[in-house]
N, C-alpha and C positions, 0 to 999 in steps of 0.2 A: 320702790315707789310707795309701798305701804308705810314704810318708816317715815318718809317725807310727809305723807298725808297726816301722820300722827303728831307732827311737830306744830306747835302753836305758831301763828303767823309772826308774832313779834320775836319769838325765839329764832325763827328762820332768818329774819332780818338781822338779828345779832350775829349769826354765823357768817352771813355775807359781809358784814362790817368787820368782823374779825379777819376774814380773808383779805379785805382791802387794806386794813392796817398793816398786816404782815407783808403784803405785796409791796407796799410803798416804803417799808423801812430800809430797803436797799436802794432806793432812788431818791435823789435829792430834788424832788419835784416841788417847785415853789409856786404857790398861788400869788396873785398880785399883793403888793404891800398894803397893809391896813394902817391908816393914820387917823387918829381922833384925839380930841381934847377932853380931859376929865377934870372936874373941880377938885377931885381927891388926888389923882396921880399926875395931873398936868398933861403936857403933850406926849402922846404915845405913838410910836411907829414900830411895827413889827412885821415879820414875815410869817405867814402861816403855811406850813408844809402839808402836803396831801395826807400824810399818815396821821397828823394831828387833827386835820380838818374832819377826817372820818371818825375820830374819837367823839366829836361833838354829837352827831346823831346816835352813836352807840350809847352815850350817856343818856340821851333823851329816851331812847327805846328802853333802856334799863329802868329809868324812872317810871315809865308807863307800866312795865311789868311789875314793879314794886307796888304800884297803886292798885293794880287789878288782878294780881296773882298772889294769893296769900301764901301758897307753898313756896313760891320763889322768894317772897319777902322774908319768910322764916329762914330759908337757907342763906339769904344775903345777910341777915342780922347775925346768924350764927357764925358765918365766915368772917364778917367784920369784927366780931368779938374775938375770934381766934387770932386775927391779925393784930389788933390793938393790944392784946394781952401777951403778945410775943414780940419777937424782934421786928415785926412789921411796924411797930409804933415808932421805931427810929426814923422811918421814912416820913411819917406824919410830922415828926419833929423837924426833920430836914426841910420839908416843904414850908413849914412855918418860918424857919430860919432864912430860907431863900427869899421869901416874901418880905421879911423884916429887913433884909440887907439893903433894901432901897433907901432906908433912913440914914445909912452911913456910907452909901456908895460913893466912891471917890470921884467918878466922872459922870455917869449917866444913870440916875435912879430908875428911869423907865426900862432900862435893860434888865434890872432885877425884877420888876413887875412882869415883864415878858417871860423871863426865866421861870418865875413862879407859876405863871399861867400854863406853860408847857409841862412843868413838873406835875401840876395838879391834874392835867389831862392824862399824863402817863400813869400816875398813881391810880387814877380812876380805872384805867385800862387793866392794871394789875388786879384790882379788887373785883372787877367784873369777871375776869378770867378765873380768879380763885373761886368765885361763886359758882361759875359754870362747872368747874371741876368738882367742887364739893357736892354737886347734885348728881354725880356719877359719870360724867363725861371725862373720865380720867385721862384718856390719851387723845381725845378728839381735837383739842386745841393744838396739840403737837403735830397731829396729822395735817391740820390746816396750815400751820406755819411751814411745814416741810413742803407741802404742795405749792404754797405761795412762793417759796424760794426757787422752785424748779425753773421758772422762766428766766430768772437771773443767772442760774447755773448754765442753762442751755445757751443763753446769749453770750456768756463768757467763753464757752467752748467754741461757739461759732466765730467769735472774735479771734480766738486762738488759731483756728484753722485758717481764717482769712488773713491773719497777720496785721490786721488793722480794724478800725471801727467799721460798722456795717452801714453807716449812713442813716440810722434810725433817729434822726435829730428831732422828729416830731414827738417821739416817745421820751425824749430827754437825754439821748446819747450825746456825748460831748466829743468834739474833734480831738484827735491825738496830737499833742505837742511834744516833739522829741527833745526839746531843749530842757536841760536840767537846771533849775533855778539856783542850785548851789555850786555850779561850776565844776561838776565832776564829769563832764563830757556828755555826749548825746545819750539819751535813754533808749533802750530796746523796748519794743512794744510788749506790754503785758496787759491782758484783758482787764477791764474795769467795769464792764456791764453798763448800767445806767448811773453809776456813781461817778465821782471825778478822780478816783485813784484806785489802783489795783489792791492796795492794802485794805481799803474799805470793803470792797467786794469779798476779799479773803476773810476778813473778820466776820462778815455776815454769813458766809458759807461755813466757816468753822463752827459758829454757834448753831447753824442749821444741822450740821452733822450730829452734834450732841443731842439737839432737840429731836432729830429724826430717830435716834436710838430709843427715845421715850416712846415715839409712835410705834416703832417696831416691837418693843417689848409689850406695849398695850395690846397688840394684835397677835401675840405669840401663839394663842390657841386657834388661830385661823391661819394655817401655814401659807396659803396662797397670798393672803393679804399681807402677812409679815414679809413674805418674799418681795412683794411690790415695794413695801416701805424700805427694805434693805437696798433694793435696786435704786430707789430715789436717793437714798443716803450715798450710795456709791457714785451716782452722777454728780452730786454736790461735792463729794470729796475729790473727784477728778477735776472738777472746775476749780476747786481750791488749789490743787496742785498747779493748774494752768496759770494761776495768778503769780506763781513763783514768789509768794510772800513768805519769807523764812519764819518770822515770828509766829504768825497765825498757823502755819503748817506744823511747826514743831510742837507748839502748845496743844493743838488739836489732837495730834497723834499721841502725845505723851498722856493726855487725859483720856482720850477715847478708848484706847486698848484696855487698860486696867478696868475702866468703868464698864465696858462691855463684858469683860470676863467675869466681873463681880455680879453684874445684873443677870446674865444668862447662865450662870455657872452650873446649875444642876444638870447632870447627865451630858455634860460637854456641850450644851447649847451655846455657851459663850464662845467656845472654839469654833463651832460651826458658823456662828454669826460673823466672827472676826475673819475667818478664812474665806467666807463668802464675800465679804467686803474686799479683802485682799485680792481674791481671784478676779472679781468684777473690775476692780481698779486696775489690776495688772493688764487685763485684756484691753481696757480702754487706753491705758498708757502706751501700750505697744502700737495701737492704731494711730493715736495722736502723735506719738514719737516719730513714727515713720513719715508723717505728713507735715510736721511742724518742728521748729527748733526747741520745743518745750524741754526735753530731757537735757539738752546741752545747756539751756538757760538755768535749769535747776542746779546742775553740777557746777556751773560757773559761779552762780551767786553764793552757794554754800562754800565753795572753794575760796572765794574772795573773802567771805566772812571769817572762815577758819584760818586762812593764810595771813590775814592782817587784822586780828581781833581788836587792836587798839583803834584802827580807823573805823571799824564797825561801831565800837563803843562811843567814839567821838561823834558819830552821826546820831546815835541814839540820845546822846547828852545835849544835842543842840537845843538851845532855848532854856535849859534848866537854870543857868545863872540869872538870866533876866527875870524868869518867873519867880525864883526865890527872892530876887531883889524887890519885886512887887509885894511879895508876902511880908517882907520885913517892914513894909510901911504900916501894916496893921495885922500883927501876928495872930491875935485872938479872934477878931471878927471878920477879917478879910477885907478886900476892897469892894465887895459887892458882887453879886451874881452877874456873870457876863460883862464884867467891867475890867477884866484882865488886860485885854488888848489895848483899850483906850488908855488905861493907866500906864501900861508899859511904854507906849509911844511918848507919853509926857514925862516919864520919870526915869527911864532906863536908856543906856547908850545903845547904839547900833551894834549888832554882833559882827563877827569877822567877815560875814558875807554882805554887810551893809544892809541888813534886814532886821526886823523885829519879829523874832520867832518865840513862841511860848513852848514849854516843855511838851515832848511827846509822851506824856504820862498823865493820865487823868487824875491820879491821886495828888500830884503836885499842883495841877491846875485848880483842883477843888480847894486845896490848902491855901493857894493865893487868893482865890475869890471869896471863900467862905470862912477862912481862918481855921484855927485849931478846932473850934466848936463844930463847924460844918464838916471838917475833915474826919473827926472822930465819929460823927453820926453817919456819914457816908460810908466810911471804911467798915464800921461795925455792922451797918445794915447789909453790906455785901458779904462779909466774911463769916458772921455768926451762922447763917443758914448752911454754909458749907459743911458744918458738923454732921449734916445728914448724909454724907458720902457713904457711910457704912450702915445706913438705915436698913432694917429688915424689909421695909417696903422698897423694893428695888426700883420702882418707877420714881420714887422720891430720891433714891440714891443717884439715878441718872440725871434728875433735875438738878441736884446739888453739883454733879460733875459738869453740867452745862454752865452753872453759875461760876464754878471754879475756872472754867475756860475763859469766861468773860473777865473774871478778876485778874487773870494772868495777862490776857491780851492788853488790857488797859494800862499795864505797867510800861508798855512800849509804844503806845499811840494814844491819840486824843479823840479819835472820831466817835467814840461812844459818849462824849460830852458835847463836842461840836463835830459836825453839824447836828442839830437836834433830831433829824429823822432817824438816826441810828439808835437812839437811846431807848425807844419803846421795847426793843429786844430784851433789854435788861429787865424791864417790868413784866414782860411776857414770861420770862423764866422765874422771876420772883413770884408772880401770880400763880404759876404752876406749883411752886413749893408751898405757898400759902394754902392753895386749894387742896393739895394732897394731904397736908397736915390736918386741915379741917375735916376732910373725908375720914381720915384715920381716927380722929377723935370721936366722930359720930358713929362710925361703923365698929364692928368687932375688931379686936387687936389683930394686927397682921403678924402672922408667924413666918417662920423661915421655910415653909414648904409651899410649893406651887399650888397644891390643891386647895389651900386655904385662902388664896387670893381671889379677887373679884372675877366673876365669869366674863368671858369675852364681850358680852353685850354691855356689861358695865364698864369694862376697861376701855373699849372703843368709844362707848358713849352714844346713846341715842338722845340727842338734844331735845329737851321738852320745855 
């Protein structure tokens, strides 16, 4: 209570808004459509998602803090300078390119304006998170994200036990449709929480597991709190298993294990952390495996993929030809942000399913919409920060591992570009990297010994 009393009111509001943004990144909750006319942009109609709607008051509160808190303003200026003088400037350039794409959009210029608005909100989120971290709350934003993901993980596990949706339609839960739109036969139920597909929930939980490791490492000198963080990570990981999403599961495991071993490596703490996760996950799997068909579904889906890899690759490649066909219309500049689908319908043939599907690969989607220029900015902005994987600051290393997880997942799906509510997760991780780098620049150099790292109060963060 004493710590809460020390927090400035606007800072406390910021933290509540952080929690709200994180909570709604895994729910495709849509506010009523907004439509208005502008003498500059013409007729605009767009959907505002809850996660983006909450970013607006977050920006307002941040502006108030900048006006009335000199210390916060200094940290903000220092953090922003660190971002624009590093790889973060690529995202500012990409935001400008997305906005400019309205002038050459093939079908709907207002879609590009809408895309630039969302990107500006998300970029602002990343900058505010970076500023918060640079002020010493090194792990607190990760703790917030982990805790906010817990309801989605629990809901997914309850759906798994139920074998169906829970009927929480007022919260945004969608009815289950067993029909496969691609003609591969009826679908078995897989939990999808408040999203509209199990793979979306899986991607969110996979990212949460890596972000949760940042939270665990930041609380490492408080064993009880660290244990709680690892328990929450284990719950999210079991929920990820329940989605039976092969790509997200494999990528998360492949990145998580070495990242945890590297970050917690002194005196075997990495092994303790990994085996704690394995043990907790194993116990949960035994319980769930007895009461649900989860284990058999996991085995069957991986057996199907390994038994017929050509069929698996064919499904992954669905939509690639038509997406590349759209890109060929404007290779350098693209057809305009969020103009892919409309352009595809008017210029490309139906696929073998009689549908217009775009690639399940964000990089290819970005290439088609924003051309080579946008593709280079986007790809470089994502991959250059991954070089921090072996950073001496192990929290920064874990953040780079989270970004690597993201970069690999989007090779096989598009939901971190569409629908927009998922994309703030990317800027949450980028903001974490930007903030940690700004902190390291301002503080003493981080060495490879645990004793030289920030004290628990700084690592966990007491928001001020």
